[in-house]
C-alpha positions as CSV (number, residue, x, y, z in Angstrom):
1,M,20.6,-9.4,3.1
2,G,24.2,-10.5,3.7
3,R,25.6,-11.4,7.1
4,W,29.0,-10.7,8.4
5,C,31.0,-14.0,8.7
6,T,32.6,-14.7,12.1
7,A,35.4,-17.2,12.6
8,R,35.6,-16.7,16.4
9,R,33.1,-16.3,19.1
10,S,35.0,-13.3,20.4
11,A,34.5,-11.5,17.1
12,G,30.8,-12.2,17.3
13,A,30.6,-10.7,20.7
14,G,32.4,-7.7,19.5
15,R,30.0,-7.3,16.6
16,A,27.1,-7.6,18.9
17,A,28.6,-4.8,21.0
18,V,29.0,-2.6,17.9
19,V,25.4,-3.2,16.9
20,A,24.2,-2.4,20.4
21,A,26.3,0.8,20.4
22,V,25.0,1.8,17.0
23,L,21.4,1.2,18.0
24,A,21.8,3.2,21.2
25,T,23.6,6.1,19.4
26,T,20.9,6.2,16.7
27,A,18.1,6.1,19.2
28,V,19.5,9.2,20.9
29,L,19.9,11.0,17.6
30,A,16.5,10.0,16.5
31,T,15.0,11.9,19.4
32,T,16.6,15.1,18.2
33,T,16.7,14.6,14.4
34,A,13.7,14.4,12.2
35,L,14.0,13.4,8.5
36,P,11.8,15.5,6.2
37,G,8.8,13.6,5.1
38,A,9.8,10.5,7.0
39,T,7.2,8.2,8.6
40,A,7.9,7.8,12.3
41,L,8.5,4.3,13.5
42,A,9.1,3.4,17.1
43,V,11.5,0.7,18.1
44,G,9.6,-1.8,20.2
45,P,5.8,-1.9,20.7
46,A,3.8,0.4,18.4
47,V,2.2,3.4,19.9
48,G,-1.5,3.3,19.4
49,P,-4.8,2.7,21.1
50,A,-4.7,0.5,24.2
51,A,-5.5,-3.2,24.0
52,G,-9.2,-3.7,23.4
53,S,-9.7,-0.4,21.6
54,A,-10.7,-0.4,18.0
55,G,-9.3,3.1,17.4
56,P,-11.2,5.7,15.5
57,A,-14.8,5.1,14.3
58,A,-15.3,3.6,10.9
59,G,-14.8,6.1,8.1
60,Y,-12.0,7.4,5.8
61,D,-9.1,9.6,6.8
62,F,-8.3,11.9,3.9
63,A,-4.8,13.2,3.1
64,D,-4.0,16.2,5.2
65,D,-2.6,18.1,2.2
66,A,-5.5,17.2,-0.2
67,V,-6.6,20.2,-2.3
68,R,-10.3,20.8,-2.7
69,I,-11.4,20.7,-6.4
70,A,-14.8,20.6,-8.1
71,G,-15.4,18.2,-10.9
72,A,-17.0,19.6,-14.1
73,S,-20.1,18.3,-15.8
74,A,-18.4,18.5,-19.2
75,T,-14.8,18.4,-20.4
76,A,-14.9,22.1,-21.4
77,G,-14.9,23.3,-17.8
78,A,-12.6,20.6,-16.3
79,E,-10.1,21.9,-13.7
80,P,-6.5,20.6,-13.9
81,L,-5.0,17.8,-11.8
82,E,-1.2,18.1,-11.2
83,A,1.0,15.1,-11.0
84,G,2.3,14.4,-7.5
85,A,-0.7,16.1,-5.8
86,T,-3.7,14.8,-3.9
87,Y,-7.2,16.2,-4.2
88,R,-10.6,16.1,-2.5
89,S,-13.9,16.3,-4.4
90,S,-17.4,14.9,-4.3
91,L,-19.5,12.8,-6.6
92,P,-23.2,13.2,-7.1
93,R,-25.6,10.3,-7.7
94,N,-26.1,11.1,-11.4
95,G,-23.8,12.3,-14.1
96,T,-20.0,12.1,-14.9
97,L,-17.5,14.5,-13.4
98,Y,-14.5,15.5,-15.4
99,Y,-10.9,16.6,-14.5
100,R,-8.1,17.7,-16.8
101,L,-4.6,16.3,-17.2
102,E,-1.7,17.8,-19.1
103,L,0.6,15.0,-20.1
104,D,3.9,14.7,-22.1
105,A,4.7,12.0,-24.6
106,A,7.4,10.2,-22.5
107,S,5.7,9.3,-19.2
108,D,3.0,6.9,-18.1
109,A,0.3,8.6,-16.0
110,Y,-1.8,7.0,-13.3
111,V,-4.9,8.5,-11.6
112,S,-6.5,6.9,-8.6
113,V,-9.9,7.7,-7.3
114,T,-11.2,6.6,-3.9
115,A,-14.9,7.1,-3.3
116,V,-16.3,7.1,0.2
117,P,-20.0,6.6,0.6
118,G,-21.9,7.4,3.7
119,A,-21.9,4.7,6.3
120,D,-25.7,4.6,6.6
121,G,-26.4,4.3,2.8
122,E,-27.7,1.0,1.3
123,V,-25.5,-0.1,-1.6
124,T,-25.8,-3.0,-4.1
125,A,-23.2,-5.5,-5.1
126,V,-22.7,-3.9,-8.5
127,D,-22.7,-0.3,-7.3
128,G,-19.4,1.6,-7.1
129,I,-17.4,4.0,-9.3
130,R,-16.1,4.0,-12.8
131,V,-12.9,5.9,-13.8
132,S,-12.0,6.6,-17.4
133,V,-9.2,8.5,-19.1
134,Q,-9.7,9.9,-22.6
135,D,-7.7,12.1,-25.0
136,A,-8.7,15.5,-26.3
137,D,-10.7,13.9,-29.2
138,G,-12.7,11.6,-26.9
139,G,-10.6,8.5,-27.6
140,S,-10.6,6.0,-24.7
141,C,-7.2,5.4,-23.0
142,S,-8.5,3.3,-20.1
143,V,-11.6,2.4,-18.1
144,Q,-11.9,0.6,-14.8
145,S,-14.6,0.1,-12.2
146,A,-14.6,-0.8,-8.5
147,T,-17.8,-2.1,-6.9
148,F,-18.9,-3.0,-3.3
149,G,-19.2,-6.7,-4.0
150,A,-21.4,-9.4,-2.5
151,A,-21.2,-8.1,1.0
152,R,-23.0,-4.9,0.0
153,S,-21.2,-3.1,2.7
154,P,-20.5,0.7,2.3
155,R,-16.8,1.1,2.2
156,P,-14.1,3.1,0.4
157,V,-13.7,1.8,-3.2
158,T,-10.8,2.7,-5.4
159,A,-10.5,2.6,-9.2
160,R,-7.7,3.8,-11.4
161,G,-7.2,5.4,-14.8
162,M,-4.0,5.4,-16.8
163,R,-2.3,6.6,-19.9
164,E,0.5,4.3,-21.0
165,I,3.2,5.1,-23.6
166,D,3.3,2.2,-26.0
167,P,5.0,2.4,-29.4
168,A,2.5,-0.1,-30.8
169,A,-0.5,1.9,-29.7
170,Q,-2.5,4.1,-32.1
171,R,-4.2,6.2,-29.4
172,C,-3.4,8.3,-26.3
173,Q,0.3,8.7,-27.2
174,D,0.6,12.4,-28.0
175,P,1.4,15.1,-25.5
176,G,-1.3,17.5,-24.5
177,T,-4.7,17.5,-22.8
178,Y,-6.4,14.4,-21.4
179,Y,-9.6,14.1,-19.3
180,V,-10.4,11.9,-16.3
181,G,-14.1,10.9,-15.9
182,V,-15.6,9.7,-12.7
183,E,-19.1,8.3,-12.3
184,R,-21.2,5.8,-10.4
185,T,-21.6,2.4,-11.9
186,R,-25.3,2.0,-11.0
187,P,-26.7,5.4,-10.2
188,Q,-30.3,4.2,-10.4
189,D,-29.7,1.9,-7.4
190,S,-27.2,4.2,-5.6
191,P,-27.8,6.2,-2.4
192,P,-28.9,9.8,-3.1
193,D,-26.2,11.5,-1.0
194,D,-22.9,12.7,-2.6
195,W,-19.8,10.6,-2.1
196,D,-16.6,12.1,-1.0
197,L,-13.6,11.5,-3.4
198,E,-9.8,11.4,-2.9
199,L,-7.9,11.7,-6.2
200,T,-4.1,11.2,-6.8
201,V,-2.1,11.7,-9.9
202,A,1.3,10.1,-10.5
203,T,3.7,9.9,-13.5
204,E,6.3,7.2,-14.2
205,P,9.3,8.1,-16.5
206,R,10.6,5.7,-19.1
207,P,13.7,3.5,-18.5
208,R,17.0,4.7,-19.7
209,E,17.5,1.5,-21.7
210,T,14.9,-0.8,-23.3
211,G,14.6,-4.1,-21.5
212,A,12.3,-7.1,-21.7
213,T,9.0,-6.5,-23.4
214,K,7.3,-9.7,-22.1
215,A,6.2,-10.5,-18.6
216,P,8.1,-13.3,-16.8
217,E,6.4,-16.6,-17.2
218,A,8.2,-18.7,-14.6
219,W,8.0,-17.7,-10.9
220,D,7.4,-19.4,-7.6
221,S,3.6,-19.8,-7.3
222,A,3.6,-22.0,-4.2
223,S,1.9,-20.7,-1.1
224,P,4.3,-20.6,1.9
225,E,3.1,-21.4,5.4
226,P,1.7,-18.2,7.1
227,L,4.1,-16.7,9.6
228,A,3.8,-18.0,13.1
229,G,4.6,-16.2,16.3
230,E,3.2,-13.8,18.8
231,P,1.5,-10.9,17.0
232,E,2.6,-7.3,17.7
233,R,-0.1,-4.7,18.1
234,R,-0.1,-2.3,15.2
235,P,-3.3,-0.2,14.8
236,G,-4.2,0.2,11.1
237,G,-4.8,3.5,9.5
238,N,-8.1,4.7,8.1
239,G,-7.0,5.8,4.7
240,F,-4.2,5.5,2.2
241,A,-2.4,8.6,3.3
242,H,-2.5,7.5,6.9
243,A,-1.8,3.8,6.5
244,A,0.2,2.1,9.3
245,L,3.8,1.3,8.2
246,V,4.5,-2.4,8.6
247,G,6.8,-5.1,7.1
248,Q,7.1,-8.9,7.3
249,G,5.6,-10.1,10.5
250,V,2.4,-10.9,12.5
251,W,0.3,-7.8,13.4
252,R,-2.6,-7.4,15.7
253,D,-5.5,-4.9,15.8
254,D,-9.2,-4.7,16.5
255,I,-11.8,-4.0,13.9
256,R,-15.5,-3.1,14.0
257,P,-18.2,-3.8,11.5
258,G,-18.1,-1.3,8.6
259,E,-14.5,-0.3,9.3
260,T,-11.6,-0.4,6.8
261,L,-8.0,-0.6,7.9
262,Y,-5.0,0.4,5.8
263,Y,-1.4,-0.9,6.2
264,K,1.6,0.3,4.1
265,V,4.2,-2.4,3.1
266,P,7.5,-1.4,1.4
267,V,8.0,-3.9,-1.4
268,D,11.3,-3.8,-3.5
269,W,11.9,-5.1,-7.0
270,G,12.0,-8.9,-7.0
271,R,9.9,-9.3,-3.8
272,Q,6.6,-11.2,-3.5
273,V,3.8,-10.3,-1.1
274,Y,1.9,-13.0,0.8
275,A,-0.9,-11.8,3.1
276,T,-3.6,-13.4,5.2
277,A,-6.1,-11.9,7.6
278,E,-7.7,-13.8,10.5
279,L,-10.8,-12.7,12.3
280,A,-11.4,-14.0,15.8
281,G,-14.6,-15.9,16.7
282,S,-17.5,-14.3,18.4
283,A,-19.3,-15.4,21.6
284,D,-22.5,-15.1,19.5
285,A,-21.6,-17.8,17.0
286,S,-24.9,-17.9,15.3
287,G,-25.7,-16.4,11.9
288,Y,-23.9,-15.7,8.6
289,A,-22.5,-12.6,6.9
290,T,-21.7,-12.9,3.2
291,G,-18.2,-11.8,2.2
292,A,-17.7,-10.3,5.6
293,L,-13.9,-10.3,5.8
294,R,-12.3,-8.7,2.8
295,L,-8.5,-8.5,2.1
296,A,-7.0,-6.5,-0.7
297,L,-3.6,-5.4,-2.0
298,H,-3.0,-2.1,-3.8
299,N,0.2,-1.0,-5.6
300,P,2.0,2.3,-5.1
301,V,-0.4,4.2,-7.4
302,R,-3.3,2.7,-5.3
303,A,-4.5,0.4,-8.1
304,E,-5.9,-2.8,-6.8
305,V,-3.7,-5.8,-7.4
306,D,-5.9,-8.6,-6.0
307,D,-8.5,-9.2,-3.4
308,A,-10.2,-12.0,-1.5
309,A,-13.3,-12.2,0.8
310,K,-14.9,-14.8,3.0
311,G,-18.2,-15.1,4.9
312,Y,-18.3,-15.1,8.7
313,T,-20.3,-17.5,10.9
314,G,-19.0,-16.4,14.2
315,R,-16.1,-18.8,14.2
316,T,-12.5,-17.9,13.5
317,T,-12.2,-17.0,9.8
318,T,-9.1,-16.6,7.7
319,V,-8.8,-15.1,4.2
320,G,-5.7,-15.0,2.1
321,L,-4.5,-13.5,-1.2
322,A,-3.6,-15.9,-4.0
323,P,0.1,-16.3,-4.7
324,L,1.4,-13.3,-6.7
325,P,4.5,-13.0,-8.9
326,P,7.6,-10.9,-7.8
327,V,7.5,-7.2,-8.5
328,A,9.1,-6.6,-11.9
329,Y,9.0,-3.8,-14.5
330,P,8.0,-6.2,-17.4
331,N,4.9,-7.4,-15.5
332,R,3.1,-4.5,-17.2
333,Y,3.1,-6.5,-20.4
334,A,1.1,-9.4,-18.9
335,T,-2.5,-10.0,-19.9
336,A,-3.6,-10.8,-16.4
337,G,-4.5,-7.6,-14.5
338,Q,-3.1,-8.9,-11.2
339,V,0.3,-9.4,-12.7
340,G,0.2,-6.1,-14.6
341,A,-0.4,-4.2,-11.4
342,L,2.9,-5.5,-9.9
343,R,4.9,-3.3,-12.3
344,F,6.8,-1.2,-9.9
345,A,8.5,-1.2,-6.5
346,G,7.4,1.1,-3.7
347,D,4.9,1.2,-0.9
348,Y,2.1,-1.3,-1.4
349,Y,-1.1,-1.2,0.7
350,V,-2.9,-4.1,2.4
351,V,-6.5,-3.1,3.1
352,V,-8.8,-5.0,5.4
353,H,-12.6,-4.4,5.6
354,L,-15.2,-6.0,7.9
355,A,-18.7,-5.8,6.5
356,A,-21.2,-3.6,8.3
357,Q,-23.7,-6.5,8.2
358,V,-21.6,-8.5,10.7
359,A,-23.1,-6.3,13.4
360,D,-26.6,-7.7,12.7
361,D,-25.8,-11.2,14.0
362,F,-22.6,-10.7,16.0
363,G,-22.8,-7.2,17.5
364,Q,-20.6,-4.1,17.1
365,G,-17.4,-5.8,18.4
366,P,-14.6,-4.9,18.3
367,F,-13.3,-8.2,16.8
368,A,-9.7,-9.2,17.1
369,L,-7.9,-9.1,13.7
370,T,-4.5,-10.8,13.0
371,L,-2.6,-9.8,9.8
372,R,0.2,-12.1,8.6
373,L,2.6,-10.6,6.1
374,R,5.5,-12.4,4.4
375,L,7.9,-11.0,1.8
376,G,9.3,-13.7,-0.5
377,G,11.8,-13.5,-3.3
378,S,15.0,-11.6,-3.4
379,A,15.4,-7.8,-3.6
380,G,16.8,-6.7,-7.0
381,T,17.4,-3.6,-9.0
382,G,14.9,-1.6,-11.0
383,P,14.8,-0.6,-14.6
384,G,16.9,2.5,-14.2
385,Y,14.5,5.4,-14.9
386,A,15.5,8.2,-17.2
387,G,13.9,10.8,-14.9
388,E,12.1,11.4,-11.7
389,S,8.6,10.1,-10.9
390,R,6.0,12.5,-9.6
391,P,5.7,12.4,-6.7
392,K,9.4,11.9,-6.3
393,G,10.5,8.6,-5.0
394,L,7.2,6.9,-5.6
395,F,8.7,3.8,-7.2
396,E,11.5,3.2,-4.7
397,I,11.9,2.2,-1.1
398,S,13.1,5.0,1.2
399,A,15.7,4.4,3.9
400,Q,13.0,5.1,6.5
401,D,10.6,2.6,5.1
402,R,13.2,-0.1,4.8
403,V,13.2,-0.3,8.6
404,A,9.8,-1.9,8.4
405,A,10.6,-4.7,6.0
406,P,11.4,-7.3,7.1
407,A,10.3,-6.8,10.7
408,G,11.5,-10.1,12.1
409,G,14.5,-12.3,11.9
410,A,16.9,-9.6,10.8
411,A,20.6,-10.1,11.2
412,E,22.4,-7.9,13.7
413,G,24.1,-6.1,10.8
414,D,20.7,-5.4,9.3
415,L,19.5,-3.9,12.6
416,A,22.5,-1.6,12.6
417,M,21.8,-0.4,9.0
418,K,18.1,0.0,9.9
419,A,19.1,2.2,12.8
420,V,21.1,4.3,10.5
421,A,18.0,4.8,8.3
422,V,15.9,5.9,11.2
423,G,18.4,8.1,12.9
424,G,19.3,10.0,9.8
425,I,23.1,10.1,10.5
426,G,25.7,9.5,7.8
427,T,26.1,5.8,7.0
428,G,29.8,6.3,6.2
429,S,30.6,8.0,9.5
430,L,28.7,5.4,11.4
431,L,30.4,2.5,9.6
432,L,33.8,4.0,10.4
433,L,32.9,4.4,14.0
434,G,31.5,0.9,14.2
435,L,34.4,-0.7,12.5
436,A,36.9,1.1,14.8
437,V,35.0,-0.1,17.9
438,W,34.7,-3.6,16.5
439,T,38.4,-3.9,15.6
440,A,39.4,-2.6,19.0
441,T,37.1,-5.1,20.8
442,V,38.4,-8.0,18.7
443,R,42.0,-7.1,19.3
444,R,41.5,-6.9,23.1
445,R,39.8,-10.3,23.1
446,T,42.3,-12.0,20.9
């Protein structure tokens, strides 16, 4: 972001006074004005469990507004899923459940399904869920699976289905009825209990103008140094809908074996996400847990972008995501799945899981977790959509969420603008007031 240039020290002092006044004024207004749908973000230390507490027990916190729906055993009885809504369902051990979509011929559609197994069930590395989308004639539009991996730790797993509009495609381009299928990948080896499901549906309109149809090939693939500095305590959420809002910075929480923590990171067009997770050592430094510390990044429609995992020996362990390209609309044309998932701006999700098996050798914890997030690149403009996404604003950064990114090293002017976003007062009015005070202060000092 740009900085105001100052030629005199007195002007800089006046500017600081303006920023302080703006922040103070906005803080007062923020106590009396709530923005509809805004995520609350405190200025200063985050409000959460006291130091040493790991927060709620391991599990998944479903969206408060999720609608209960039953999956059908055949497409004929499938209930509809509406774009922009969130649903709760359950998945039995055997069989495929079906849900219905009604789609137009101009929007891309994305369905995410998060399956939550019981914490006490034994799962295999290849067990998980498979999500498919098909047209009314049974033609396949997409298929994706998500499995528990080498750690074999019961945790929420998320897979996505999609229907993309592509002039070169021969299938899944017509408006009308489509079906979402959800099943387990290895029912014969899966726990007998039903798994809870959280489903979301989103649609993305086409751009007003046709742009590049090839993913960028040149981008900065170097890994920057992880952020240093004293971590700020920020308890993670226990589900996508309750993810803790964070930005660039160093964040601290506690995590127990079997627990999964969710963080929401606003990422604009042109920005790159770098993330590492560090697990503190244990006093019982004897033993080994395979793939114990898992770090993953999900995009605004909850599709997984990339993940990494590392075993735990009781010593301090760090895992990091591989360098990823900047967020860009043409990324969808890439052959690599990680690049293709970075196709839109919006709220991304950093998800950290500590395998349940860690408790066998190292106890129930909690274990200190440090998350380091860096946003590289430069914020740019999007493709210019011809309509609204559903849910509205899914592929853009709200004024409230911009407060969280970046979290450190912001210029004074940036702090003022962030205060405007949180306070909800008119930017124009505040700028006029600030400029008047600044001008008066400079004149008095010069």
